[in-house]
C-alpha positions as CSV (number, residue, x, y, z in Angstrom):
1,X,92.0,171.0,121.9
2,X,92.1,169.1,125.4
3,X,93.9,170.2,128.8
4,X,95.5,166.5,129.8
5,X,93.1,166.8,133.5
6,X,96.0,166.2,135.6
7,X,99.8,167.6,136.0
8,X,102.6,165.0,135.4
9,X,104.8,164.4,137.9
10,X,107.9,163.6,137.4
11,X,110.9,163.3,138.9
12,X,114.4,163.4,137.7
13,X,117.2,160.5,138.2
14,X,120.7,162.0,137.3
15,X,124.3,162.2,139.1
16,X,125.0,165.5,137.7
17,X,123.4,168.8,139.9
18,X,123.8,171.0,137.3
19,X,121.7,168.3,135.3
20,X,118.8,168.3,137.6
21,X,118.4,172.2,137.4
22,X,117.7,172.5,133.9
23,X,116.1,169.5,133.2
24,X,114.2,171.3,136.2
25,X,113.6,174.3,134.8
26,X,112.9,172.8,131.6
27,X,110.0,171.3,132.5
28,X,108.5,173.2,134.6
29,X,108.0,175.3,132.2
30,X,104.9,173.2,131.1
31,X,101.9,174.1,132.4
32,X,101.0,170.0,132.4
33,X,104.3,169.4,134.2
34,X,105.9,168.6,137.6
35,X,108.8,167.9,138.7
36,X,108.0,166.4,141.8
37,X,112.2,166.0,143.2
38,X,114.6,164.6,141.5
39,X,117.5,161.8,143.2
40,X,121.4,162.2,142.2
41,X,121.4,158.4,142.1
42,X,119.4,154.9,141.8
43,X,119.0,154.7,145.3
44,X,117.7,157.9,146.3
45,X,115.9,157.6,143.5
46,X,113.9,154.0,144.8
47,X,112.6,156.5,147.9
48,X,111.3,158.9,146.6
49,X,109.4,156.6,143.4
50,X,108.1,154.4,147.1
51,X,106.7,158.1,148.7
52,X,105.9,160.1,145.1
53,X,104.9,158.0,143.1
54,X,105.1,160.3,140.2
55,X,103.9,159.4,136.8
56,X,107.4,159.4,134.9
57,X,111.4,159.4,135.4
58,X,113.7,160.6,133.7
59,X,116.3,158.5,134.1
60,X,120.3,158.6,133.8
61,X,121.9,156.8,132.1
62,X,125.4,157.1,134.3
63,X,125.0,157.2,137.7
64,X,126.9,155.7,140.2
65,X,126.3,153.3,143.1
66,X,124.3,152.0,140.0
67,X,123.6,152.1,136.5
68,X,121.1,153.0,135.3
69,X,120.1,150.1,133.0
70,X,120.0,148.0,136.3
71,X,118.1,150.1,138.0
72,X,115.5,150.3,135.2
73,X,115.4,147.1,135.1
74,X,114.7,146.7,138.4
75,X,112.0,148.9,138.1
76,X,110.2,147.5,135.1
77,X,110.5,143.9,136.8
78,X,108.3,145.0,140.0
79,X,107.2,148.1,139.8
80,X,106.8,150.0,136.1
81,X,106.1,153.1,135.3
82,X,106.9,154.9,132.4
83,X,110.7,155.8,131.9
84,X,113.0,158.7,129.4
85,X,116.1,157.7,129.5
86,X,118.5,161.2,129.2
87,X,121.8,160.4,127.5
88,X,125.1,162.1,126.2
89,X,125.9,162.4,123.0
90,X,128.5,159.6,123.1
91,X,128.5,156.0,120.5
92,X,128.7,154.3,124.3
93,X,125.7,156.4,125.7
94,X,123.0,156.2,122.4
95,X,123.5,152.1,123.1
96,X,123.2,152.2,126.1
97,X,119.7,153.7,125.7
98,X,119.1,151.1,122.8
99,X,119.5,148.5,125.4
100,X,117.1,150.8,127.9
101,X,114.9,150.9,124.8
102,X,115.0,147.3,125.3
103,X,114.6,146.9,128.5
104,X,111.1,149.6,129.1
105,X,111.6,152.4,128.3
106,X,109.4,153.7,125.8
107,X,111.3,157.5,125.0
108,X,115.0,159.1,124.6
109,X,116.5,162.4,124.9
110,X,119.3,164.4,124.9
111,X,121.4,166.1,128.0
112,X,120.0,169.2,128.3
113,X,123.6,171.6,127.2
114,X,124.3,175.4,127.9
115,X,124.4,176.6,123.6
116,X,122.7,179.4,121.9
117,X,119.1,181.0,122.2
118,X,117.6,178.7,119.5
119,X,119.0,175.6,120.6
120,X,118.0,175.3,124.1
121,X,114.5,176.5,123.1
122,X,113.9,173.8,120.4
123,X,115.2,171.4,123.2
124,X,112.8,172.9,125.7
125,X,110.5,171.5,123.4
126,X,111.3,168.3,122.5
127,X,112.5,167.2,126.5
128,X,108.9,168.9,127.2
129,X,106.9,166.8,124.4
130,X,109.5,163.5,125.6
131,X,107.7,163.6,129.3
132,X,104.1,163.7,127.8
133,X,104.6,161.2,125.1
134,X,105.6,158.2,128.3
135,X,102.6,159.6,130.4
136,X,100.3,158.5,127.5
137,X,102.2,155.1,127.3
138,X,101.0,153.3,129.7
139,X,97.2,151.1,130.6
140,X,95.7,153.9,132.1
141,X,96.2,157.1,129.9
142,X,95.9,160.6,130.0
143,X,94.5,161.9,126.7
144,X,96.2,161.4,123.0
145,X,95.9,165.2,123.3
146,X,98.7,167.7,124.4
147,X,97.9,171.3,124.6
148,X,100.3,173.2,121.7
149,X,102.2,174.8,124.1
150,X,104.2,176.7,121.1
151,X,103.4,177.5,117.6
152,X,103.5,174.3,114.9
153,X,105.4,174.4,111.6
154,X,103.8,172.5,108.7
155,X,106.0,171.3,106.3
156,X,105.8,174.2,104.3
157,X,108.7,175.2,106.3
158,X,111.2,173.1,104.6
159,X,109.3,172.3,100.9
160,X,106.8,174.3,99.7
161,X,104.2,172.4,98.8
162,X,103.3,171.9,95.4
163,X,101.8,170.1,92.1
164,X,101.4,166.1,92.6
165,X,103.7,164.8,89.2
166,X,101.8,164.5,86.0
167,X,103.5,161.6,84.7
168,X,106.6,159.2,86.8
169,X,109.1,157.5,84.9
170,X,109.9,155.0,87.3
171,X,107.7,152.4,88.7
172,X,109.2,151.6,91.3
173,X,108.0,151.2,94.8
174,X,108.9,153.5,97.8
175,X,107.7,152.7,101.0
176,X,107.9,155.7,104.1
177,X,106.8,155.1,107.4
178,X,107.0,157.2,110.2
179,X,107.0,156.6,113.8
180,X,107.7,157.9,117.4
181,X,106.8,156.9,120.6
182,X,106.6,152.9,120.9
183,X,108.8,153.4,117.4
184,X,111.8,151.1,117.7
185,X,110.9,148.0,118.8
186,X,108.2,148.4,116.3
187,X,110.8,149.3,112.8
188,X,112.4,146.4,114.7
189,X,109.9,144.1,114.1
190,X,108.2,145.7,110.8
191,X,112.4,145.7,109.3
192,X,113.0,142.1,110.4
193,X,109.7,140.8,108.9
194,X,111.5,142.1,105.2
195,X,113.2,139.7,103.0
196,X,116.7,141.1,101.3
197,X,114.4,142.0,98.0
198,X,112.4,144.2,99.6
199,X,111.7,147.7,98.5
200,X,113.5,150.4,99.3
201,X,112.0,152.2,102.4
202,X,112.1,155.8,103.8
203,X,112.1,156.0,107.3
204,X,111.9,158.5,110.0
205,X,111.9,157.8,114.0
206,X,111.7,160.4,116.7
207,X,115.8,160.6,117.6
208,X,117.7,162.2,119.0
209,X,120.9,163.0,116.5
210,X,123.8,159.9,117.0
211,X,121.7,157.8,118.5
212,X,119.8,156.7,115.2
213,X,123.0,155.8,113.8
214,X,122.9,153.6,116.9
215,X,119.7,152.0,116.0
216,X,120.3,151.2,112.3
217,X,124.0,150.0,112.9
218,X,121.5,147.1,115.5
219,X,118.8,147.0,112.3
220,X,121.0,146.6,109.9
221,X,122.7,143.4,111.9
222,X,119.7,141.9,112.3
223,X,117.6,142.2,108.7
224,X,118.0,141.4,105.8
225,X,117.6,144.3,104.9
226,X,121.1,146.6,104.6
227,X,119.6,149.4,107.1
228,X,121.6,152.8,107.8
229,X,121.4,155.8,107.9
230,X,121.3,157.9,106.0
231,X,123.9,160.7,103.9
232,X,123.0,163.2,102.1
233,X,122.3,161.8,98.6
234,X,122.2,158.0,98.9
235,X,120.1,156.1,96.6
236,X,116.8,154.1,97.8
237,X,117.1,150.8,95.8
238,X,115.2,147.5,97.1
239,X,117.2,145.7,99.5
240,X,117.8,149.0,101.3
241,X,116.4,151.2,104.5
242,X,117.2,155.0,104.9
243,X,116.3,156.3,109.2
244,X,116.7,159.8,109.5
245,X,119.1,161.1,110.9
246,X,118.3,162.4,114.5
247,X,118.5,166.5,114.6
248,X,118.3,166.2,110.2
249,X,115.0,166.2,108.4
250,X,114.9,164.0,105.2
251,X,113.4,164.6,101.9
252,X,113.3,161.8,98.6
253,X,113.6,162.7,96.3
254,X,114.0,161.5,91.9
255,X,116.5,162.7,89.2
256,X,115.2,160.3,85.8
257,X,114.4,156.3,87.7
258,X,116.4,157.0,90.7
259,X,115.4,157.7,93.8
260,X,117.7,159.2,96.8
261,X,117.3,161.6,100.1
262,X,118.9,164.3,101.1
263,X,119.2,165.6,104.4
264,X,118.8,169.1,105.4
265,X,118.7,171.2,107.9
266,X,116.0,173.1,109.2
267,X,112.9,174.7,112.2
268,X,111.3,171.5,114.0
269,X,108.7,170.4,111.9
270,X,105.0,169.4,113.7
271,X,107.6,169.7,116.6
272,X,109.7,167.4,115.3
273,X,112.8,167.6,113.5
274,X,112.8,165.1,111.4
275,X,109.7,165.4,110.4
276,X,106.9,162.7,109.4
277,X,105.0,165.3,107.9
278,X,108.5,166.8,105.6
279,X,109.6,163.0,104.6
280,X,105.6,162.4,103.6
281,X,104.9,165.2,101.4
282,X,108.5,164.8,99.6
283,X,107.2,160.7,99.6
284,X,103.2,162.7,97.9
285,X,105.7,164.6,95.5
286,X,108.0,162.8,94.4
287,X,106.9,159.6,94.3
288,X,103.3,159.9,94.1
289,X,101.1,156.4,93.3
290,X,104.7,154.2,93.4
291,X,104.8,155.3,97.2
292,X,103.8,153.2,100.5
293,X,103.1,155.2,103.3
294,X,103.1,153.7,107.1
295,X,102.5,154.9,109.6
296,X,103.0,154.2,113.4
297,X,103.4,154.8,116.6
298,X,104.0,157.8,118.3
299,X,102.0,161.1,120.2
300,X,101.0,163.6,118.4
301,X,99.9,164.5,114.5
302,X,103.6,164.6,112.7
303,X,102.8,162.8,109.4
304,X,98.5,163.4,109.5
305,X,99.2,166.2,106.6
306,X,101.6,164.8,105.0
307,X,100.1,161.2,104.4
308,X,97.1,162.7,103.2
309,X,98.5,164.4,100.7
310,X,100.4,160.8,100.0
311,X,96.8,159.3,99.1
312,X,96.0,162.8,97.0
313,X,99.0,162.1,95.2
314,X,97.8,158.6,94.7
315,X,100.0,156.1,97.6
316,X,98.5,153.1,99.3
317,X,99.0,154.0,103.4
318,X,98.8,151.7,106.0
319,X,98.3,153.1,109.5
320,X,99.6,150.5,113.2
321,X,96.2,150.2,114.4
322,X,95.1,150.9,118.4
323,X,95.8,147.5,119.6
324,X,99.5,147.3,119.1
325,X,101.1,151.1,119.4
326,X,102.2,152.0,122.8
327,X,100.6,155.4,122.0
328,X,98.1,156.2,119.1
329,X,98.5,159.2,118.6
330,X,100.2,160.1,114.3
331,X,98.2,157.3,113.0
332,X,94.8,158.3,114.3
333,X,95.5,161.9,113.7
334,X,96.0,160.2,110.1
335,X,93.8,158.3,110.8
336,X,90.9,160.6,111.4
337,X,91.6,162.5,108.5
338,X,91.0,159.7,105.7
339,X,95.0,159.5,104.5
340,X,94.6,155.9,105.7
341,X,93.6,153.2,103.3
342,X,94.6,150.2,105.9
343,X,94.4,149.6,109.5
344,X,96.2,147.3,110.7
345,X,97.7,145.1,113.6
346,X,101.6,146.2,113.3
347,X,102.1,142.1,113.0
348,X,100.4,142.2,109.6
349,X,102.0,145.3,108.4
350,X,104.8,143.8,106.6
351,X,103.0,141.4,104.4
352,X,100.5,144.1,103.2
353,X,103.5,146.1,102.7
354,X,105.4,143.5,100.3
355,X,102.0,142.3,98.8
356,X,101.1,145.7,97.5
357,X,104.3,146.4,96.4
358,X,103.9,142.6,94.1
359,X,101.4,144.2,92.6
360,X,103.2,146.7,90.7
């Protein structure tokens, strides 16, 4: 795999000295990332941005002298730089961060905190990958590939690969969607285009825990479909979209004619939790030819192998095209594997999904 042609220069902006130091150590553990400085408030950050010209900024939501949202809006209107929002695990923090995504931030991470060794290791992988994804979310992209720095588990870690169902006891269609960097806005546009009686939709959006609930609640207010953060055992039915909770894997299951979701813990799969590969594999097994797969903007290859399994089970698969993606990573990898039937701009995906749904 090709290495990035140069290191990603990162500026860390956070009022907590402990967070600045922890983030610095985490980012410096990746050979592709260089921390060029830290700042305790936006005014100091503005001076360093002008002088050092970072590739990516990690930005605390709540800071003294100027809040993160105001700083972000000023930055994106005058000197756009990819921004990763760093937020605490609070409901207010989640709401503010979702606003930040609307203002142009491209990724969100939880503030690193001390904990068990596995938590810190998972946190390191997710934070470094978020910064790499942000670096790609520009007109001038470094690469669509990243150097793998950790062993990458497959969906086998959560659900063993098995035979596809020979016969289905239901003909109800299910739509399985995977997205990452840039996906919050793409999913909003996708779901807002869906009618109130659209097919049941199950979604994995790479996002930390707690943020998915605020994201789902916000979409529920703007969409004709019902949108909620998935809970274990939730039924999938027409008119409802379920979003996998952050930091949990989501699987589609079936009991007789009823589809439902299983929410479970487990290791990072394809460097993510939740993982699109896990959702797509379970969809291939339990929905088969009754499924429609959609893969959207995002870095990496999570979902590509799972989408191929969906295609092999008879599903119809759609990928977002490069022109409408913030990062053309996940769709590109699925296309390369031959897992995709249709490559479409974002605004053409909803009518195509509805076309296949109504054919059933």
